[in-house]
All heavy atoms as an XYZ file, in Angstrom:
948
protein
N     103.283     92.117     95.831
C     103.211     93.553     95.866
C     104.132     94.003     96.986
O     104.228     93.418     98.023
C     101.794     93.936     96.208
C     101.611     95.447     96.406
S      99.999     95.866     97.100
C     100.327     95.742     98.818
N     104.880     95.110     96.721
C     105.747     95.679     97.692
C     105.420     97.191     97.849
O     105.072     97.835     96.910
C     107.233     95.584     97.166
C     107.698     94.100     97.081
C     109.124     94.060     96.682
C     109.607     92.628     96.570
N     110.974     92.509     96.205
N     105.617     97.601     99.111
C     105.353     99.007     99.459
C     106.143     99.387    100.655
O     106.493     98.501    101.464
C     103.869     99.230     99.729
C     103.373     98.521    100.965
C     103.542    100.727     99.885
N     106.621    100.644    100.719
C     107.399    101.083    101.919
C     106.472    101.316    103.095
O     105.364    101.830    102.986
C     108.168    102.425    101.535
C     109.372    102.111    100.715
C     109.347    102.340     99.315
C     110.536    101.586    101.290
C     110.416    102.057     98.562
C     111.627    101.353    100.478
C     111.542    101.530     99.131
N     107.029    100.873    104.237
C     106.224    100.871    105.516
C     105.695    102.287    105.809
O     104.549    102.462    106.151
C     107.095    100.377    106.646
C     106.343    100.237    107.887
C     106.783    101.254    108.960
C     106.056    101.142    110.227
N     106.628    101.766    111.346
N     106.487    103.316    105.618
C     106.012    104.693    106.050
C     104.791    105.116    105.196
O     103.875    105.798    105.730
C     107.173    105.776    105.941
C     107.688    106.003    104.619
N     108.632    105.169    104.044
C     107.336    106.918    103.720
C     108.879    105.678    102.804
N     108.109    106.739    102.530
N     104.770    104.733    103.938
C     103.615    105.022    103.078
C     102.388    104.376    103.571
O     101.306    104.913    103.732
C     103.825    104.711    101.602
C     104.902    105.590    100.888
C     105.101    105.098     99.532
O     105.674    104.037     99.273
O     104.544    105.846     98.605
N     102.539    103.010    103.754
C     101.422    102.136    104.120
C     100.906    102.508    105.501
O      99.676    102.570    105.768
C     101.786    100.724    103.980
C     100.695     99.703    104.291
C      99.515     99.939    103.318
C     101.169     98.263    104.070
N     101.801    102.670    106.496
C     101.391    102.923    107.872
C     100.576    104.249    107.902
O      99.621    104.309    108.674
C     102.587    102.980    108.733
N     101.004    105.232    107.196
C     100.290    106.494    107.202
C      98.849    106.326    106.602
O      97.875    106.901    107.150
N      98.771    105.559    105.525
C      97.422    105.265    104.975
C      96.583    104.526    105.895
O      95.369    104.832    106.077
C      97.585    104.590    103.635
N      97.093    103.478    106.539
C      96.306    102.682    107.507
C      95.884    103.585    108.638
O      94.698    103.431    109.122
C      97.120    101.466    107.959
C      97.256    100.489    106.825
C      96.495    100.829    109.205
C      98.136     99.293    107.105
N      96.712    104.420    109.185
C      96.352    105.267    110.262
C      95.173    106.143    109.960
O      94.302    106.346    110.762
C      97.621    106.154    110.651
C      97.362    106.968    111.881
C      98.620    107.768    112.224
C      98.354    108.662    113.504
N      99.515    109.390    113.829
N      95.146    106.662    108.730
C      94.016    107.496    108.256
C      92.720    106.648    108.064
O      91.641    107.071    108.447
C      94.338    108.189    106.992
O      95.399    109.040    107.169
N      92.840    105.475    107.522
C      91.697    104.658    107.094
C      91.093    103.875    108.214
O      89.901    103.555    108.222
C      92.034    103.752    105.962
C      92.332    104.411    104.642
C      92.810    103.350    103.635
C      91.107    105.157    104.095
N      91.854    103.460    109.201
C      91.407    102.495    110.218
C      90.255    103.145    111.076
O      89.504    102.386    111.707
C      92.514    101.948    111.068
C      93.098    102.894    112.073
C      94.195    102.197    112.818
C      94.785    103.104    113.919
N      95.847    102.326    114.606
N      90.147    104.463    111.099
C      89.074    105.076    111.860
C      87.696    104.780    111.312
O      86.691    104.769    111.937
C      89.255    106.585    111.957
N      87.752    104.473    109.979
C      86.508    104.137    109.269
C      86.092    102.646    109.397
O      84.914    102.279    109.296
C      86.518    104.541    107.778
C      85.300    104.200    106.991
C      86.822    106.052    107.712
N      87.089    101.748    109.614
C      86.854    100.310    109.664
C      85.972    100.050    110.888
O      86.374    100.301    112.033
C      88.182     99.562    109.709
C      87.906     98.045    109.897
C      88.966     99.792    108.454
N      84.766     99.444    110.662
C      83.921     99.178    111.825
C      84.386     97.976    112.714
O      84.999     97.089    112.211
C      82.555     98.867    111.162
C      82.906     98.374    109.834
C      84.176     99.038    109.417
N      84.122     98.091    113.985
C      84.418     97.006    114.937
C      83.510     95.872    114.738
O      83.880     94.680    114.840
C      84.365     97.478    116.363
C      85.408     98.533    116.658
C      86.827     97.974    116.576
C      87.828     99.091    116.943
N      89.152     98.819    116.362
N      82.216     96.062    114.536
C      81.240     95.067    114.313
C      80.487     95.340    112.954
O      79.372     95.832    112.931
C      80.193     95.016    115.432
C      80.878     94.719    116.701
O      81.591     93.688    116.828
N      80.683     95.514    117.736
N      81.125     94.958    111.872
C      80.599     95.326    110.520
C      79.324     94.504    110.122
O      79.180     93.346    110.593
C      81.721     95.077    109.596
C      82.503     93.967    110.267
C      82.364     94.242    111.714
N      78.519     95.156    109.288
C      77.395     94.421    108.716
C      77.897     93.340    107.772
O      77.388     92.241    107.821
C      76.472     95.448    107.986
C      75.382     94.693    107.211
C      75.896     96.497    108.868
N      78.930     93.626    107.007
C      79.575     92.645    106.071
C      80.898     92.362    106.672
O      81.713     93.279    106.971
C      79.662     93.239    104.741
C      78.406     93.665    103.958
C      78.768     94.412    102.729
C      77.597     92.441    103.729
N      81.339     91.089    106.875
C      82.615     90.745    107.470
C      83.798     91.304    106.639
O      84.804     91.705    107.187
C      82.667     89.248    107.391
C      81.217     88.800    107.367
C      80.497     89.931    106.670
N      83.598     91.441    105.312
C      84.674     91.978    104.531
C      84.969     93.464    104.770
O      86.091     93.959    104.409
C      84.340     91.789    103.023
O      83.200     92.475    102.700
N      84.068     94.188    105.401
C      84.388     95.590    105.726
C      85.249     95.739    106.921
O      85.721     96.875    107.200
C      83.041     96.315    105.978
C      82.096     96.447    104.783
C      80.805     97.228    105.167
C      82.768     97.065    103.597
N      85.603     94.615    107.539
C      86.510     94.719    108.711
C      87.973     94.592    108.186
O      88.809     93.780    108.689
C      86.291     93.646    109.729
C      86.924     93.878    110.999
C      86.327     93.024    112.130
C      87.080     93.472    113.432
N      86.392     92.915    114.577
N      88.262     95.430    107.268
C      89.620     95.443    106.619
C      89.637     96.604    105.629
O      88.745     97.370    105.434
N      90.791     96.701    104.924
C      91.000     97.731    103.956
C      91.182     97.002    102.604
O      92.008     96.130    102.455
C      92.285     98.582    104.273
C      92.013     99.394    105.591
C      92.624     99.503    103.135
C      93.208    100.104    106.082
N      90.464     97.451    101.587
C      90.580     96.877    100.220
C      91.677     97.490     99.500
O      91.817     98.717     99.438
C      89.254     97.089     99.446
C      89.198     96.680     98.015
C      89.220     95.131     97.995
C      87.972     97.184     97.305
N      92.596     96.697     98.966
C      93.676     97.108     98.112
C      93.212     96.829     96.655
O      92.939     95.611     96.387
C      95.011     96.380     98.357
C      95.699     96.870     99.590
C      95.148     96.833    100.844
C      97.051     97.226     99.483
C      95.836     97.255    102.005
C      97.756     97.590    100.600
C      97.135     97.642    101.831
N      93.172     97.819     95.769
C      92.787     97.584     94.408
C      93.305     98.685     93.534
O      92.950     99.817     93.643
C      91.227     97.518     94.347
C      90.705     97.129     92.993
O      91.448     96.508     92.196
N      89.441     97.373     92.716
N      94.167     98.321     92.588
C      94.699     99.205     91.552
C      95.314    100.510     92.157
O      94.956    101.621     91.723
C      93.635     99.583     90.533
C      93.166     98.310     89.759
O      93.961     97.474     89.420
N      91.894     98.313     89.399
N      96.061    100.356     93.204
C      96.766    101.573     93.754
C      95.877    102.333     94.705
O      96.268    103.434     95.162
N      94.700    101.887     94.966
C      93.766    102.586     95.880
C      93.473    101.707     97.067
O      93.168    100.524     96.942
C      92.467    102.903     95.172
O      92.726    103.710     94.057
C      91.509    103.629     96.076
N      93.532    102.296     98.278
C      93.177    101.618     99.522
C      91.765    102.226     99.930
O      91.566    103.429     99.919
C      94.140    101.911    100.636
C      95.410    101.160    100.560
C      96.270    101.463     99.403
C      96.262    101.353    101.826
N      90.865    101.324    100.215
C      89.484    101.768    100.519
C      88.998    101.142    101.830
O      89.172     99.952    102.067
C      88.448    101.328     99.385
O      88.960    101.801     98.153
C      87.065    101.861     99.668
N      88.460    101.973    102.688
C      87.850    101.512    103.939
C      86.356    102.074    103.990
O      86.116    103.218    103.534
C      88.573    102.052    105.144
N      85.451    101.336    104.489
C      84.111    101.728    104.555
C      83.366    101.091    105.771
O      83.643     99.990    106.195
C      83.351    101.287    103.271
O      82.001    101.751    103.289
N      82.410    101.881    106.306
C      81.492    101.360    107.328
C      80.082    101.460    106.884
O      79.146    101.405    107.641
C      81.708    102.097    108.649
C      81.414    103.507    108.581
O      80.728    104.010    107.687
N      81.814    104.302    109.573
N      79.819    101.543    105.588
C      78.595    101.691    104.858
C      77.949    103.101    104.988
O      77.107    103.402    104.195
C      77.458    100.611    105.202
O      77.023    100.811    106.544
C      77.995     99.218    105.031
N      78.418    103.856    105.912
C      77.947    105.265    106.044
C      78.983    106.142    105.473
O      78.670    107.185    104.838
C      77.698    105.672    107.494
C      76.481    104.869    108.092
C      76.287    105.261    109.532
O      76.850    106.285    109.973
O      75.532    104.520    110.172
N      80.280    105.878    105.678
C      81.375    106.665    105.201
C      82.423    105.760    104.456
O      82.675    104.637    105.021
C      82.125    107.331    106.346
C      81.267    108.325    107.123
C      83.376    108.087    105.802
C      81.876    108.848    108.388
N      82.839    106.160    103.291
C      83.835    105.396    102.570
C      84.974    106.369    102.287
O      84.825    107.510    101.850
C      83.296    104.868    101.281
O      82.235    104.001    101.528
C      84.369    104.188    100.456
N      86.197    105.926    102.648
C      87.399    106.712    102.468
C      88.338    105.986    101.532
O      88.508    104.708    101.651
C      88.163    107.021    103.805
C      87.403    108.010    104.604
S      88.306    108.259    106.246
C      89.818    108.943    105.679
N      88.935    106.676    100.594
C      89.951    106.086     99.714
C      91.253    106.922     99.728
O      91.171    108.119     99.761
C      89.420    106.124     98.302
C      88.218    105.197     98.090
C      87.734    105.131     96.685
O      87.662    106.155     96.030
N      87.298    104.015     96.267
N      92.368    106.150     99.702
C      93.663    106.850     99.594
C      94.427    106.190     98.431
O      94.427    104.953     98.347
C      94.474    106.706    100.866
C      93.757    107.414    102.083
C      95.910    107.143    100.740
C      94.510    107.287    103.375
N      94.918    106.962     97.593
C      95.692    106.484     96.457
C      97.167    106.439     96.800
O      97.749    107.457     97.268
C      95.523    107.319     95.206
O      94.233    107.269     94.773
N      97.862    105.320     96.567
C      99.280    105.182     96.706
C      99.815    104.680     95.320
O      99.615    103.557     94.988
C      99.632    104.171     97.848
C      99.244    104.563     99.218
C      99.663    103.485    100.241
C      99.844    105.889     99.655
N     100.554    105.536     94.698
C     101.029    105.227     93.343
C     102.043    104.062     93.457
O     102.210    103.330     92.423
C     101.751    106.413     92.739
C     100.807    107.531     92.422
O      99.574    107.248     92.198
O     101.191    108.671     92.510
N     102.654    103.809     94.538
C     103.659    102.742     94.635
C     103.049    101.366     94.734
O     103.752    100.393     94.667
C     104.598    102.965     95.830
O     103.781    102.973     97.060
N     101.710    101.285     94.916
C     101.082     99.984     95.082
C     100.528     99.458     93.732
O      99.760    100.138     93.098
C      99.889    100.091     96.079
C     100.472    100.350     97.516
C      99.085     98.803     96.134
C      99.428    100.451     98.536
N     100.999     98.282     93.392
C     100.500     97.594     92.267
C     100.355     96.125     92.666
O     101.051     95.672     93.537
C     101.457     97.669     91.057
C     101.625     99.099     90.498
C     102.645     99.111     89.385
O     103.133     98.066     88.938
O     102.976    100.240     89.000
N      99.486     95.452     92.050
C      99.407     93.988     92.324
C      97.949     93.561     92.453
O      97.027     94.151     91.977
N      97.876     92.385     93.156
C      96.564     91.753     93.253
C      95.555     92.564     94.111
O      95.975     93.314     94.964
C      96.735     90.374     93.886
C      97.534     89.402     93.067
C      97.722     88.085     93.695
O      96.582     87.458     93.937
O      98.778     87.649     93.997
N      94.283     92.302     93.806
C      93.203     92.870     94.600
C      93.028     92.011     95.838
O      92.868     90.805     95.733
C      91.966     92.889     93.777
C      90.722     93.454     94.438
C      89.617     93.494     93.427
C      88.290     93.868     94.031
N      87.182     93.813     93.029
N      93.053     92.595     97.058
C      92.812     91.819     98.252
C      92.374     92.762     99.412
O      92.454     93.972     99.296
C      94.056     91.070     98.650
C      95.279     91.924     99.144
C      95.455     92.165    100.463
C      96.093     92.480     98.184
C      96.499     92.924    100.911
C      97.212     93.241     98.633
C      97.393     93.499     99.993
N      91.864     92.102    100.435
C      91.452     92.827    101.626
C      92.535     92.667    102.713
O      92.824     91.468    103.064
C      90.098     92.417    102.163
C      89.038     92.755    101.126
C      89.755     93.061    103.497
C      87.612     92.243    101.416
N      93.096     93.688    103.216
C      94.032     93.653    104.368
C      93.218     93.617    105.634
O      92.500     94.539    105.902
C      94.988     94.815    104.314
C      96.069     94.865    105.390
C      97.076     93.742    105.178
C      96.759     96.240    105.423
N      93.227     92.485    106.391
C      92.384     92.425    107.568
C      92.814     93.313    108.724
O      93.980     93.612    108.834
C      92.499     90.894    108.001
C      93.772     90.475    107.407
C      93.996     91.293    106.162
N      91.797     93.778    109.496
C      92.066     94.672    110.582
C      93.086     94.093    111.589
O      93.829     94.825    112.206
C      90.778     95.001    111.272
C      90.868     96.074    112.256
C      90.295     95.741    113.663
O      89.941     94.532    113.831
O      90.311     96.621    114.493
N      93.116     92.817    111.710
C      94.033     92.183    112.621
C      95.487     92.366    112.313
O      96.385     92.170    113.107
C      93.741     90.668    112.714
O      93.851     90.073    111.484
N      95.798     92.865    111.072
C      97.174     93.092    110.622
C      97.617     94.520    110.817
O      98.834     94.797    110.694
C      97.324     92.655    109.162
O      96.587     93.561    108.334
N      96.715     95.428    111.133
C      97.065     96.864    111.230
C      98.164     97.133    112.232
O      99.152     97.839    111.944
C      95.840     97.665    111.531
C      94.715     97.649    110.495
C      93.525     98.250    110.802
C      94.930     97.071    109.297
C      92.514     98.306    109.865
C      93.865     97.079    108.375
C      92.674     97.652    108.660
N      98.028     96.595    113.479
C      98.976     96.782    114.479
C     100.383     96.261    114.085
O     101.410     96.947    114.324
C      98.571     96.237    115.847
O      97.256     96.790    116.177
C      99.558     96.528    116.963
N     100.424     95.097    113.513
C     101.665     94.511    113.099
C     102.399     95.496    112.108
O     103.505     95.813    112.250
C     101.479     93.152    112.359
C     102.676     92.678    111.611
C     103.773     92.108    112.564
C     102.382     91.687    110.589
N     101.630     95.929    111.099
C     102.193     96.833    110.075
C     102.777     98.074    110.668
O     103.850     98.544    110.370
C     101.254     97.104    108.963
C     101.001     95.802    108.131
C     101.710     98.220    107.984
C      99.865     95.862    107.172
N     102.033     98.673    111.610
C     102.381     99.902    112.212
C     103.703     99.778    113.068
O     104.475    100.671    113.240
C     101.292    100.460    113.111
C     100.174    101.019    112.357
C      98.972    101.343    113.237
O      98.896    100.940    114.401
O      97.953    101.928    112.702
N     103.910     98.506    113.562
C     105.094     98.259    114.412
C     106.293     97.619    113.668
O     107.267     97.351    114.298
C     104.698     97.364    115.610
C     103.786     98.135    116.567
O     104.123     99.217    117.010
N     102.670     97.537    116.892
N     106.144     97.401    112.393
C     107.287     96.844    111.654
C     108.366     97.850    111.549
O     108.066     99.056    111.538
C     106.813     96.461    110.216
C     105.916     95.202    110.138
C     105.384     95.050    108.682
C     106.657     93.962    110.511
N     109.610     97.411    111.341
C     110.694     98.374    111.167
C     110.547     99.022    109.800
O     109.815     98.540    108.871
C     111.938     97.479    111.209
C     111.451     96.100    110.850
C     110.064     96.003    111.317
N     111.195    100.172    109.665
C     111.152    100.912    108.403
C     111.786    100.020    107.246
O     112.631     99.271    107.532
C     111.915    102.242    108.466
C     111.191    103.314    109.245
C     109.854    103.709    108.595
O     109.711    103.692    107.428
O     108.985    103.974    109.396
N     111.263    100.165    106.091
C     111.742     99.446    104.944
C     110.557     99.007    104.081
O     109.481     99.474    104.233
N     110.908     98.137    103.156
C     109.951     97.624    102.228
C     109.147     96.357    102.798
O     109.755     95.523    103.352
C     110.653     97.208    100.941
C     109.816     97.098     99.753
C     110.652     96.958     98.482
O     111.398     96.012     98.376
O     110.417     97.772     97.597
N     107.840     96.436    102.673
C     106.914     95.348    103.113
C     106.428     94.680    101.893
O     106.039     95.308    100.914
C     105.767     95.907    103.902
C     106.273     96.677    105.129
C     104.860     94.740    104.314
C     105.137     97.341    105.861
N     106.435     93.346    101.880
C     105.978     92.545    100.748
C     104.682     91.840    101.135
O     104.634     91.228    102.211
C     107.025     91.525    100.357
C     106.640     90.753     99.060
C     107.812     89.923     98.557
O     108.903     90.032     99.023
O     107.494     89.132     97.679
N     103.693     91.898    100.237
C     102.423     91.181    100.451
C     102.318     90.131     99.335
O     102.654     90.379     98.201
C     101.258     92.201    100.288
C     101.232     93.207    101.373
C     101.873     94.363    101.235
C     100.484     92.929    102.538
C     101.803     95.363    102.250
C     100.473     93.864    103.536
C     101.109     95.101    103.372
N     101.811     89.001     99.737
C     101.587     87.920     98.834
C     100.230     87.241     99.184
O      99.975     87.077    100.348
C     102.680     86.834     98.869
N      99.439     86.940     98.202
C      98.193     86.238     98.367
C      98.365     84.756     98.048
O      99.036     84.452     97.053
C      97.087     86.834     97.465
C      96.999     88.352     97.526
C      95.735     86.200     97.768
C      96.846     88.884     98.919
N      97.909     83.872     98.873
C      98.029     82.425     98.675
C      97.293     82.084     97.365
O      96.375     82.780     96.958
C      97.542     81.611     99.861
O      96.150     81.822    100.040
N      97.682     80.918     96.769
C      97.130     80.500     95.506
C      95.603     80.411     95.501
O      94.922     80.781     94.591
C      97.663     79.147     95.116
C      99.039     79.228     94.509
C      99.524     77.840     94.005
O      98.741     77.073     93.518
O     100.714     77.581     94.166
N      95.057     79.900     96.592
C      93.610     79.768     96.641
C      92.943     81.039     97.253
O      91.749     81.025     97.464
C      93.230     78.512     97.461
C      93.793     78.461     98.869
O      94.452     79.394     99.316
N      93.649     77.382     99.564
N      93.761     82.046     97.581
C      93.190     83.333     98.078
C      92.750     83.320     99.489
O      91.988     84.237     99.867
N      93.099     82.334    100.313
C      92.632     82.258    101.622
C      93.558     82.922    102.685
O      93.113     83.162    103.768
C      92.474     80.798    102.115
O      93.697     80.086    101.975
C      91.347     80.140    101.315
N      94.787     83.330    102.265
C      95.664     83.976    103.201
C      96.397     85.119    102.549
O      96.660     85.143    101.361
C      96.812     82.993    103.657
C      96.241     81.877    104.457
C      96.055     80.591    103.911
C      95.832     82.018    105.826
C      95.491     79.547    104.604
C      95.347     80.999    106.569
C      95.152     79.727    105.917
O      94.609     78.756    106.696
N      96.701     86.090    103.338
C      97.592     87.243    102.943
C      98.851     87.108    103.731
O      98.831     87.043    105.019
C      96.941     88.620    103.325
C      97.880     89.752    103.011
C      95.635     88.841    102.606
N      99.983     86.979    103.079
C     101.271     86.873    103.771
C     101.952     88.265    103.758
O     102.018     88.915    102.668
C     102.225     85.878    103.039
C     101.657     84.452    103.150
O     101.210     84.113    104.290
O     101.668     83.738    102.189
N     102.511     88.689    104.914
C     103.147     89.946    105.086
C     104.585     89.656    105.532
O     104.760     88.933    106.494
C     102.465     90.848    106.092
C     100.995     91.086    105.636
C     103.217     92.229    106.318
C     100.176     91.789    106.650
N     105.562     90.235    104.800
C     106.951     89.905    105.131
C     107.818     91.144    104.947
O     107.619     91.938    104.061
C     107.462     88.802    104.235
N     108.818     91.279    105.836
C     109.829     92.282    105.726
C     111.054     91.778    106.513
O     110.904     91.351    107.661
C     109.384     93.702    106.221
O     110.443     94.601    106.037
C     109.062     93.649    107.712
N     112.168     91.674    105.872
C     113.383     91.162    106.538
C     113.132     89.720    106.973
O     112.605     88.901    106.247
N     113.327     89.462    108.302
C     113.109     88.124    108.828
C     111.704     87.970    109.396
O     111.347     86.881    109.887
C     114.166     87.863    109.943
C     115.528     87.747    109.438
C     116.555     87.432    110.505
C     117.981     87.379    109.973
N     118.916     87.042    110.993
N     110.923     89.036    109.383
C     109.581     88.938    109.878
C     108.568     88.457    108.848
O     108.540     88.970    107.704
C     109.150     90.286    110.407
C     110.112     90.785    111.489
C     107.696     90.269    110.877
C     109.874     92.252    111.878
N     107.818     87.448    109.154
C     106.904     86.855    108.224
C     105.594     86.484    109.065
O     105.626     85.846    110.065
C     107.363     85.568    107.650
C     108.736     85.678    106.948
C     108.604     85.301    105.490
N     109.918     85.314    104.812
C     110.553     86.399    104.381
N     110.049     87.592    104.760
N     111.645     86.357    103.770
N     104.456     87.036    108.600
C     103.187     86.693    109.245
C     102.116     86.388    108.211
O     102.184     86.813    107.045
C     102.660     87.935    110.048
C     103.390     88.017    111.389
O     104.602     87.816    111.494
N     102.600     88.287    112.439
N     101.143     85.601    108.606
C     100.093     85.132    107.706
C      98.746     85.452    108.365
O      98.529     85.238    109.527
C     100.152     83.631    107.454
C      99.063     83.056    106.614
C      99.312     81.683    106.218
N     100.094     81.734    104.909
C     100.188     80.716    104.172
N      99.766     79.527    104.478
N     100.912     80.889    103.026
N      97.902     86.051    107.590
C      96.541     86.420    108.027
C      95.497     85.850    107.125
O      95.635     85.685    105.955
C      96.402     87.959    108.115
C      97.328     88.647    109.067
C      98.592     89.044    108.682
C      96.858     88.855    110.354
C      99.408     89.652    109.591
C      97.716     89.455    111.274
C      98.971     89.861    110.944
N      94.334     85.523    107.746
C      93.158     84.997    107.002
C      92.707     86.038    106.036
O      92.554     87.190    106.454
C      92.056     84.611    107.977
C      90.826     83.972    107.336
C      91.118     82.553    106.886
O      91.798     81.786    107.607
N      90.688     82.223    105.704
N      92.533     85.738    104.780
C      92.097     86.669    103.761
C      90.587     86.587    103.605
O      89.942     85.605    104.014
C      92.768     86.347    102.454
N      90.000     87.596    103.015
C      88.588     87.619    102.696
C      88.444     87.898    101.198
O      89.391     88.493    100.585
C      87.863     88.698    103.431
C      87.851     88.455    104.912
S      87.180     89.919    105.844
C      88.633     90.707    106.331
N      87.416     87.409    100.610
C      87.145     87.640     99.164
C      86.944     89.111     98.873
O      86.057     89.761     99.397
C      85.935     86.847     98.729
C      85.596     86.955     97.291
O      86.381     87.626     96.552
O      84.608     86.394     96.855
N      87.870     89.770     98.105
C      87.752     91.135     97.823
C      86.474     91.570     97.081
O      86.071     92.712     97.168
C      88.978     91.467     97.044
C      89.428     90.176     96.465
C      88.977     89.091     97.437
N      85.890     90.616     96.413
C      84.624     90.922     95.674
C      83.457     91.096     96.579
O      82.430     91.613     96.128
C      84.357     89.859     94.614
C      85.443     89.820     93.538
O      86.024     90.897     93.265
O      85.689     88.686     92.996
N      83.586     90.693     97.907
C      82.468     90.869     98.831
C      82.574     92.258     99.505
O      81.739     92.556    100.347
C      82.471     89.780     99.880
O      83.697     89.859    100.563
C      82.355     88.437     99.207
N      83.619     93.076     99.211
C      83.771     94.266     99.881
C      82.690     95.308     99.428
O      82.319     96.174    100.216
C      85.117     94.897     99.513
C      85.533     96.116    100.390
C      86.076     95.913    101.647
C      85.285     97.380     99.956
C      86.411     96.983    102.440
C      85.587     98.479    100.756
C      86.209     98.250    101.973
N      82.208     95.202     98.211
C      81.210     96.136     97.751
C      79.841     95.897     98.400
O      79.566     94.870     98.934
N      79.054     96.907     98.354
C      77.682     96.808     98.967
C      76.782     97.761     98.229
O      77.203     98.721     97.621
C      77.640     97.077    100.452
C      78.383     98.395    100.783
C      77.657     99.532    100.870
C      79.736     98.449    101.017
C      78.222    100.781    101.151
C      80.339     99.643    101.314
C      79.608    100.799    101.389
N      75.466     97.500     98.272
C      74.462     98.321     97.660
C      73.922     99.314     98.676
O      73.694     98.925     99.797
C      73.340     97.514     97.085
C      73.779     96.635     95.937
O      74.674     97.090     95.185
O      73.236     95.523     95.732
N      73.746    100.589     98.277
C      73.169    101.551     99.099
C      72.000    102.185     98.375
O      72.042    103.328     98.016
C      74.221    102.599     99.511
C      75.366    102.072    100.301
S      76.450    103.314    100.908
C      77.020    104.142     99.439
N      70.902    101.452     98.193
C      69.781    101.966     97.450
C      69.100    103.147     98.128
O      68.493    103.962     97.413
C      68.813    100.777     97.330
C      69.152     99.907     98.499
C      70.608    100.101     98.736
N      69.218    103.350     99.401
C      68.487    104.435    100.086
C      69.375    105.700    100.118
O      68.918    106.731    100.560
C      68.175    103.962    101.499
C      67.261    102.792    101.623
O      66.400    102.668    100.693
O      67.392    101.997    102.483
N      70.529    105.581     99.682
C      71.489    106.755     99.739
C      71.727    107.232     98.296
O      72.328    106.555     97.501
C      72.779    106.428    100.404
C      73.731    107.644    100.452
C      72.559    105.854    101.757
N      71.239    108.380     97.948
C      71.358    108.932     96.629
C      72.732    109.613     96.375
O      73.265    109.545     95.310
C      70.201    109.868     96.272
C      68.852    109.145     96.214
C      67.754    110.060     95.878
O      67.938    111.241     95.819
N      66.529    109.510     95.704
N      73.189    110.330     97.367
C      74.397    111.035     97.210
C      75.434    110.482     98.268
O      75.755    111.238     99.229
C      74.227    112.553     97.437
C      73.328    113.141     96.352
O      73.494    112.769     95.215
O      72.479    113.921     96.699
N      75.913    109.353     98.087
C      76.826    108.734     99.041
C      78.146    109.611     99.141
O      78.561    110.089     98.068
C      77.174    107.312     98.652
N      78.653    109.796    100.292
C      79.888    110.550    100.445
C      81.069    109.647    100.375
O      81.177    108.655    101.176
C      79.828    111.262    101.837
C      78.596    112.133    102.064
C      78.814    113.485    101.555
C      77.751    114.411    101.990
N      76.786    114.794    101.051
N      81.998    109.947     99.520
C      83.235    109.251     99.418
C      84.370    110.294     99.541
O      84.417    111.233     98.840
C      83.411    108.485     98.001
C      84.747    107.887     97.984
C      82.277    107.488     97.885
N      85.237    110.076    100.552
C      86.397    110.939    100.754
C      87.594    110.345    100.042
O      87.890    109.222    100.265
C      86.711    111.066    102.271
S      85.321    111.697    103.203
N      88.245    111.084     99.209
C      89.398    110.600     98.505
C      90.633    111.440     98.827
O      90.575    112.699     98.870
C      89.200    110.595     97.013
C      88.116    109.614     96.559
C      88.026    109.568     95.030
O      87.981    110.606     94.387
N      87.894    108.396     94.537
N      91.739    110.779     99.063
C      92.989    111.459     99.369
C      94.065    110.957     98.428
O      93.998    109.803     98.046
C      93.487    111.197    100.814
C      92.456    111.635    101.814
C      91.553    110.663    102.292
C      92.362    112.858    102.308
C      90.557    111.023    103.217
C      91.481    113.238    103.230
C      90.563    112.317    103.756
N      95.028    111.793     98.075
C      96.100    111.337     97.199
C      97.428    111.503     97.849
O      97.561    112.286     98.722
C      96.125    112.101     95.896
O      94.925    111.816     95.165
């Protein structure tokens, strides 16, 4: 998957406020990429941002990668998921980093006590 840094950095800046420091579920300590939508949640608030330029595999971008992405030079950033799904590789130019991945299917959670959950969506 490839995306321009300015698009992704803006989305991360908006979503990272929702990512909990000590989450109930470990997978919530990141942003879910799925079908052009980036999702962050702390089980009380869920925010989604749609980026039309994003296509590719479903994965969780770990919180530990946010600062790296914000500090990368302008240009195209490439994401790759390892074959066994345990790592997310981020590359641009000569910069290459690897982060521990989480199972994207564990990002969801049940909220049986909340009848009208609030989801903020941005395009």
